[in-house]
Steps between C-alpha positions, in 0.01 A plus 500: 500500500180461297323351804600794720371747241164324490467497881600864545217696674285693254510815715860551393362588155418869530219613263646662190213746453510804731229508765263799497513755778207612714469843664161469668285597203190280536449480126849352453463237770330229288781500243775506763349227715413281201859501372665474842268221614564283192873575484597493868221450753356172369836323465505218758874445454597856599555578870282775645801710595615502138147596385514791744840597358336517156196687629650790692706655214188513281301716744493877498318783680207406722534132409853492639396709800227248584756229579757734654650346813466141382837330475564275202447169673322171428220579745442859389443421132140386546440789741610742225279330240198513732556873559523571128194288415290660773592851390525477121321188381274560194194352672491776759187715509720809494618419148146427379381834639785682324417329169133598520614856569722492192209380287275780622767759411535384137355791296236453233671474163430701187387370161840431346603139466829573680316630808262203498791255480696681773199509734414136438860386562513700825173348626601153386823519696305588814252215443785251460658620824166466679468144372853422616394630840223234493228761457190379311437799274194335344334489840517881529224631274587860587818454294291468183378859509841616623673331205248605234522857629862516386393496134291735281132422446573392140700204634217399733250513210730289281537248779123468536435486125787276386587291806179486700674655800297705748528620863377157611799323339796370697824699515697219331254498208522878461881485510509246216247695294677835537832335412346360181333830414818704540702245304241520219531879499879479481487238223252706301712813537814311395320370190388850399849638563651231277236565234565876504875442484451270203279757325749779566779283366301422186416869459867594529592234246229628264619860540861398438399308190286789375782752546749271329268440204415871474868592502570240232214627279618858539852402397371322190269786399760777537616622154870491422 
């Protein structure tokens, strides 16, 4: 009946979107836990044993090994979650240390706009992950020199001249300024490319017209 359909427990409605898997890679934990928590973990209408039944098939590798030996029971679900959070949670100092190491290993880019964009995007990804790990990047002044050192001196001069950025600025301010600077470079390059393409097109049209007119004049001038 209609009443029975309304009163049917919500946990009978299995999520239509596939859940992500997690193999123990610390960098993939935030995405996995965010989706699983909102889709399964935070549902008050779903029994813990059913949550565990959804959790176990999504784990791989070291993540699955970490809860090996736990039977899929009501009581063991929270035990499994606590183990995973303690070992893989984004706020762990281990992840923060790994992210700082990644930032240090980013090589200094060359002068091409592609290299500048690629280096900025790589650093920006690391900064976002640090922020997700609740790390206050603006409080670490050593990051300023580390970040600026990833770009050629011409970028640093442009930042000082056009954006008022210097080694005393905050990391967030430098990130916004470099993003704007690189976008301006890309926009300027795109404009010049379009302008050159337009000029080449006009030149080709002019050449085609010239050849056609020359051919026509030659045909008219030829004696019979």
